[in-house]
C-alpha positions in Angstrom: 45.4 118.5 -21.3 46.4 115.1 -22.5 45.8 112.1 -20.2 49.3 111.0 -19.0 48.0 107.4 -18.8 47.2 107.2 -22.5 49.6 106.8 -25.5 49.2 109.0 -28.5 47.2 106.2 -30.1 44.9 106.0 -27.1 46.4 102.8 -25.5 46.7 102.7 -21.7 50.2 103.4 -20.4 49.3 102.6 -16.7 52.7 101.9 -15.2 53.5 99.5 -12.3 53.6 102.3 -9.7 50.1 103.6 -10.7 48.8 100.1 -10.8 50.0 99.1 -7.3 48.9 102.5 -5.9 45.4 102.0 -7.3 45.2 98.5 -6.1 46.2 99.5 -2.6 43.6 102.2 -2.6 40.9 99.8 -3.8 41.8 97.2 -1.1 41.9 99.9 1.5 38.4 100.9 0.4 37.1 97.4 0.7 38.6 97.0 4.2 37.2 100.3 5.3 33.8 99.3 4.0 33.9 96.1 6.0 35.0 97.9 9.2 32.3 100.6 8.7 29.7 97.9 8.2 30.8 96.1 11.4 30.6 99.4 13.1 27.0 100.0 11.9 28.0 103.0 9.8 27.0 102.0 6.2 24.0 103.6 4.6 20.9 101.6 5.2 22.1 100.6 8.6 20.3 101.8 11.8 23.1 104.0 13.0 23.6 105.8 9.7 19.9 106.8 9.6 19.4 107.3 13.4 21.9 107.5 16.1 21.7 104.7 18.7 18.9 105.3 21.2 16.7 107.3 18.7 13.8 105.4 17.2 12.7 105.5 13.6 9.3 106.9 14.5 7.5 108.2 17.6 7.2 105.1 19.9 4.0 104.1 21.7 6.0 102.0 24.2 9.1 103.0 26.1 9.7 99.5 27.6 8.6 95.9 27.4 7.9 93.1 29.8 7.3 89.6 28.4 5.9 86.7 30.2 7.1 83.6 28.5 5.3 80.3 29.5 7.6 77.5 28.5 6.3 74.1 27.5 3.5 75.4 25.2 0.5 76.4 27.3 -2.7 75.2 25.6 -4.7 78.0 24.0 -7.8 75.7 24.2 -7.7 75.6 28.0 -7.1 79.3 28.6 -7.9 82.0 26.0 -9.4 80.4 22.9 -13.0 79.2 23.7 -14.5 76.7 21.2 -18.1 75.8 21.8 -18.0 73.3 19.0 -15.2 71.5 20.7 -17.4 71.2 23.8 -20.3 70.0 21.7 -18.3 67.3 19.9 -16.3 66.1 22.9 -15.3 62.4 22.4 -15.8 62.4 18.6 -13.1 62.1 16.0 -11.7 65.3 14.5 -13.6 65.7 11.2 -11.7 65.4 8.0 -8.7 63.6 9.6 -8.0 59.9 9.6 -5.6 58.6 12.2 -4.1 62.0 12.9 -0.4 61.7 13.8 1.4 64.6 15.4 4.6 65.2 17.4 4.3 62.2 19.7 2.2 59.9 17.6 -1.4 59.1 17.0 -4.2 61.2 18.4 -7.5 60.1 19.9 -10.8 62.0 19.8 -11.7 65.6 20.4 -11.5 66.7 24.0 -13.2 69.7 25.6 -11.3 71.7 28.2 -11.5 70.4 31.8 -12.0 74.0 32.9 -15.2 76.0 32.4 -15.1 79.1 30.2 -17.0 82.2 31.4 -17.5 85.7 30.1 -15.1 88.2 31.7 -15.3 92.0 32.2 -17.4 94.4 30.2 -16.3 92.8 27.0 -17.6 89.4 27.9 -14.4 87.7 26.6 -14.6 84.0 27.3 -11.7 82.9 29.4 -11.3 79.6 31.3 -11.2 79.2 35.1 -7.7 77.8 34.9 -6.3 81.4 35.4 -9.0 83.3 37.3 -6.9 86.3 38.3 -5.7 86.9 34.8 -9.2 86.3 33.5 -10.4 89.3 35.5 -8.1 91.5 33.4 -9.4 90.4 30.0 -10.6 93.9 29.2 -6.9 95.0 29.3 -5.8 92.4 26.8 -5.4 92.4 23.1 -5.5 88.8 21.9 -3.9 87.4 18.8 -5.6 84.1 18.2 -4.1 83.2 14.8 -0.4 82.8 15.5 1.5 80.1 13.7 5.0 78.7 14.2 7.5 76.9 11.9 8.2 74.0 14.3 6.5 71.6 16.7 9.6 71.0 18.8 10.1 72.8 22.1 13.8 73.9 21.6 13.4 75.3 18.1 10.0 76.7 19.2 11.6 78.7 22.0 14.3 79.9 19.6 11.7 81.0 17.0 9.7 82.9 19.6 12.8 84.4 21.2 14.9 85.2 18.1 12.9 84.7 14.9 14.9 81.7 13.9 14.6 78.1 14.9 18.4 77.6 15.4 20.7 79.1 18.0 23.1 81.9 17.3 20.7 84.7 16.5 20.0 87.8 18.7 16.9 87.7 20.9 14.1 90.2 20.7 15.3 91.9 23.9 18.9 92.1 22.5 17.6 93.8 19.4 15.7 96.3 21.6 18.9 96.9 23.6 21.0 97.4 20.5 18.5 99.9 18.9 17.4 101.9 22.0 19.8 101.1 24.9 18.6 101.6 28.5 17.2 104.7 30.2 19.8 104.3 32.9 23.5 103.8 33.0 23.7 101.6 36.1 21.4 98.8 35.1 21.3 96.6 32.0 19.0 97.5 29.1 17.8 93.9 29.0 17.2 91.5 31.9 16.0 87.9 31.8 14.4 86.4 34.9 14.3 82.6 34.8 11.6 80.7 36.6 12.3 79.8 40.2 12.3 76.1 39.1 15.1 76.6 36.6 15.8 77.8 33.0 13.9 77.0 29.8 14.9 74.2 27.5 17.3 76.3 25.4 18.6 78.2 28.5 20.6 81.4 27.9 20.2 81.0 24.1 16.7 82.6 24.7 18.3 85.8 25.8 21.5 85.7 23.9 23.0 88.6 21.8 23.9 86.3 18.9 26.1 88.2 16.5 25.3 91.6 18.1 27.9 93.1 20.4 27.9 91.0 23.6 26.9 94.0 25.8 23.3 93.5 24.5 22.9 90.0 25.9 20.3 89.7 28.6 21.5 89.8 32.2 20.0 86.9 34.0 19.1 87.1 37.7 16.0 86.8 39.9 14.7 88.0 43.2 16.1 85.1 45.2 19.5 84.7 43.5 21.6 87.9 43.4 23.9 88.5 40.4 27.1 86.5 41.2 30.5 88.1 41.8 29.0 91.6 41.9 29.9 92.5 45.5 33.2 94.2 46.5 35.6 91.7 48.0 35.8 91.7 51.8 38.7 93.7 53.0 38.7 96.1 50.0 37.7 99.6 50.9 35.4 101.6 48.6 38.2 104.1 47.9 40.7 101.4 46.9 38.0 99.8 44.8 37.3 103.0 43.0 41.0 103.7 42.4 41.5 100.2 41.0 38.6 100.7 38.6 39.9 104.1 37.5 43.3 102.5 36.8 41.7 99.6 35.0 39.8 102.0 32.8 43.1 103.6 31.7 44.5 100.2 30.8 41.3 99.2 29.0 41.2 102.4 27.0 44.9 101.9 26.0 44.3 98.2 25.0 41.1 99.1 23.1 43.0 101.9 21.2 45.4 99.2 19.9 42.6 97.0 18.7 40.0 99.3 17.2 36.8 97.8 15.9 37.0 94.7 18.2 33.3 94.5 19.2 33.9 91.6 21.7 36.6 93.5 23.5 34.5 96.7 23.6 31.5 94.7 24.9 33.6 92.9 27.6 35.0 96.2 28.8 31.5 97.8 28.9 30.1 94.8 30.8 32.7 95.1 33.5 32.1 98.8 33.8 28.4 98.2 34.0 29.0 95.6 36.7 31.0 98.1 38.7 28.1 100.6 38.5 25.6 97.9 39.4 27.4 97.1 42.7 25.3 99.8 44.3 22.1 99.7 42.2 21.4 96.0 41.7 21.1 95.2 45.5 18.7 98.1 45.9 16.5 96.9 43.0 16.5 93.3 44.3 15.7 94.3 47.9 11.9 93.9 48.2 11.8 94.5 52.0 10.7 98.1 51.5 7.5 97.1 49.6 4.3 97.5 51.7 1.9 94.9 53.0 -0.6 95.6 50.2 2.0 95.0 47.5 3.1 91.8 49.2 -0.5 90.6 49.3 -1.1 91.6 45.7 1.9 89.6 44.4 1.3 86.7 46.8 4.8 87.0 48.4 3.5 85.1 51.5 1.6 82.5 49.6 1.6 79.0 51.1 2.9 77.6 47.9 6.6 78.6 47.9 6.7 78.5 44.1 3.9 81.0 43.8 5.6 83.2 46.3 9.0 82.9 44.4 7.4 83.7 41.0 5.6 86.6 42.7 9.0 88.0 43.8 10.2 87.7 40.2 7.2 89.6 38.9 7.7 92.3 41.5 11.4 92.5 40.6 10.3 93.0 37.0 8.2 96.0 37.9 11.1 97.5 39.9 13.5 97.0 37.0 11.1 98.6 34.5 10.5 101.7 36.7 14.2 102.2 37.1 15.0 102.4 33.4 15.5 98.8 32.2 14.2 98.6 28.6 13.2 95.0 28.2 12.4 92.3 30.8 11.5 88.7 30.1 9.9 86.7 32.9 10.0 82.9 32.3 7.3 80.7 33.8 8.2 77.1 33.6 11.5 75.3 33.4 12.9 72.5 31.4 13.0 69.0 33.0 12.9 65.4 31.9 9.4 64.3 32.5 6.6 66.0 30.5 4.7 68.6 32.4 6.8 68.2 35.6 8.0 71.8 35.8 6.4 73.4 32.8 3.3 73.5 30.6 4.1 70.5 28.4 0.7 68.7 29.1 1.0 65.5 27.1 -0.2 62.9 29.6 -2.3 64.4 32.4 -3.2 68.0 31.5 -5.7 68.4 34.3 -3.4 67.6 37.2 -0.4 69.2 35.6 -2.1 72.5 34.8 -3.9 72.6 38.2 -0.4 72.5 39.7 1.1 75.2 37.4 -1.8 77.5 37.0 -1.7 79.2 40.5 2.1 79.8 40.2 1.5 81.9 37.1 -1.9 83.4 37.7 -1.8 85.6 40.8 1.7 87.0 40.3 1.3 87.8 36.6 -2.1 89.4 37.2 -0.5 91.4 40.0 2.2 92.7 37.7 -0.4 93.9 35.2 -2.5 95.6 37.9 0.5 97.2 39.6 1.8 98.6 36.3 -1.6 100.1 35.6 -2.0 101.6 39.2 1.3 103.3 38.9 0.6 104.8 35.4 3.4 102.6 33.9 1.0 100.7 31.7 0.5 103.8 29.5 4.0 103.5 28.1 4.9 99.8 28.9 4.0 97.0 26.5 3.1 93.7 28.3 3.4 90.5 26.3 2.1 87.0 27.2 3.7 84.3 25.0 4.3 80.6 24.6 6.2 78.7 21.9 3.3 77.1 20.2 -0.2 75.7 20.9 -1.7 72.3 21.6 -4.1 70.0 19.8 -7.9 69.9 20.3 -7.6 66.1 20.6 -6.2 64.1 23.4 -3.2 61.9 22.5 -4.2 58.3 22.0 -4.1 56.5 25.3 -3.5 59.7 27.3 -5.4 62.6 28.8 -3.2 65.4 27.5 -2.7 67.3 24.2 0.1 67.1 21.7 2.1 70.0 20.2 0.3 72.2 17.6 2.2 75.0 15.7 -0.7 75.5 13.3 -2.7 77.9 15.5 -2.1 79.4 19.0 -2.6 82.5 21.0 -0.6 85.3 22.5 -1.8 88.6 24.0 -0.5 92.1 24.5 -1.6 94.8 26.9 -0.7 98.4 27.6 1.1 100.9 25.4 -0.2 101.3 21.9 -2.5 98.3 21.6 -6.3 98.0 21.7 -8.0 97.0 24.9 -10.6 94.1 25.0 -9.8 93.2 21.4 -9.4 89.9 19.6 -7.6 89.5 16.3 -7.6 86.4 14.1 -9.2 83.1 14.8 -8.6 79.4 14.6 -11.1 76.9 13.1 -14.2 75.7 15.1 -12.0 73.2 17.0 -9.0 75.4 17.6 -6.8 73.3 15.4 -5.6 75.7 12.7 -5.5 79.4 12.3 -7.9 80.3 9.5 -8.7 84.0 9.9 -6.0 86.8 9.6 -3.3 84.2 9.9 0.0 85.6 11.2 3.3 84.2 12.3 6.0 85.0 14.8 7.8 87.4 12.4 4.6 89.5 12.2 4.3 89.5 16.0 8.0 90.7 16.3 7.5 93.4 13.6 4.5 94.7 15.6 6.4 94.8 18.9 9.3 96.7 17.2 6.8 99.1 15.7 5.4 99.9 19.1 8.9 100.6 20.3 9.3 103.1 17.4 11.4 100.8 15.2 10.9 99.8 11.6 11.7 96.1 11.5 13.0 96.4 7.9 15.5 99.1 8.9 16.7 97.6 12.2 19.7 95.7 10.7 23.2 94.5 11.6 25.9 93.5 9.1 27.1 89.9 9.8 28.8 87.4 7.5 28.2 89.4 4.4 24.5 90.0 5.0 22.3 92.7 6.6 20.6 90.6 9.3 17.4 91.5 11.1 15.1 90.1 13.7 12.4 89.3 11.1 14.8 87.9 8.5 13.2 88.7 5.2 9.6 88.4 6.5 7.2 90.1 8.8 4.5 92.8 8.6 3.1 94.9 11.3 -0.3 93.7 12.6 -1.9 97.1 12.3 -5.4 96.0 13.3 -4.2 95.6 16.9 -2.8 99.1 17.2 -4.8 101.6 19.3 
């Protein structure tokens, strides 16, 4: 049969009606493609390969708790023992003349003010700064060769939290929520617990959803401050409250039907519905009064230092959230304040007195959380992370008794599900200045965490502004040597 769009001589006879019809269809296809991409439905996106909540491969960890020490806790005064640093205390750093770092010129090499001792059966050398955590060295898998892209606290927090040094990108916990959701419908998938002293330097940007649907943003609360505006107003009965919520759902569903594909609207509705369900569950989770005397003693809830007791309550809250189905919890230790080292680990001037003040606040409660998870069998499928935004120098700053910022080599550790126990990966040089063995960066660290959650970091993507975005950007490789 002859083609009606061609003349006998083979020339195209596409008329105006056919042209406009084809053009409309093409534009419709483009629009549909954009809508499908925003809705996570295009091939190559997570949802097209795996429905939400289903991992890419069998996970080793079902949930994560991250302890984030803000201010850059020195690896050289905690986990990374350097005998050569002790031997050459007071001498210039070899190979460097008038070394200038973040705050200016550096002085000579400075050994740690705290003694290092062998711990556990492994004999891992850990300092006396954190004696309770040091006792658990056999549970830990150390990564001693981390590097960062920045030596500034705010961007450093962002890089550790989101994989990017600028704000506007989803946090690690938000990606986990987006990919896997929660194991419960009446608590958030992702909870951020700020330090009792305040929030980190970049504040809520550390637990933001970025361009992901807003429902995946971390819900911030702690043991001493209940979630605001959650309780039913006085004078409103439970029945009336339920009826009002049912009617509101009808209105919301109708409104959403008129604006399909509006992710912000969907997230806002889902957030309010979650808040309604949390009215009963959240107060129960935050109520620590039912915990026995042994648990109170373990976490230091009655410690003479009110900050230790408050951080202990936050650590206990984290355990209660995890065992009730929350997917990802970030515990912050340290808060932003003007005045270096005042409320966090930014030990520029007086590292000994600052760290002696901060150490007990972190040590006993964090060790208690690890012990408690293990005693309850939760450590078998919970990944515990200890992190800080970058490291510190092996020298003291010139004219001071503290260490400047150092993104060239620092330490993090993991424990629990899927990682080796009593294991150290990578190394810094003999002074702890630069990573020199099995060097990795934060993208690799993130890729490894996602892998343990059953997620391929190259396939966990979200279409935004014309690009398939991911936590690890275009970088990252799984650190397979640390996997059990």
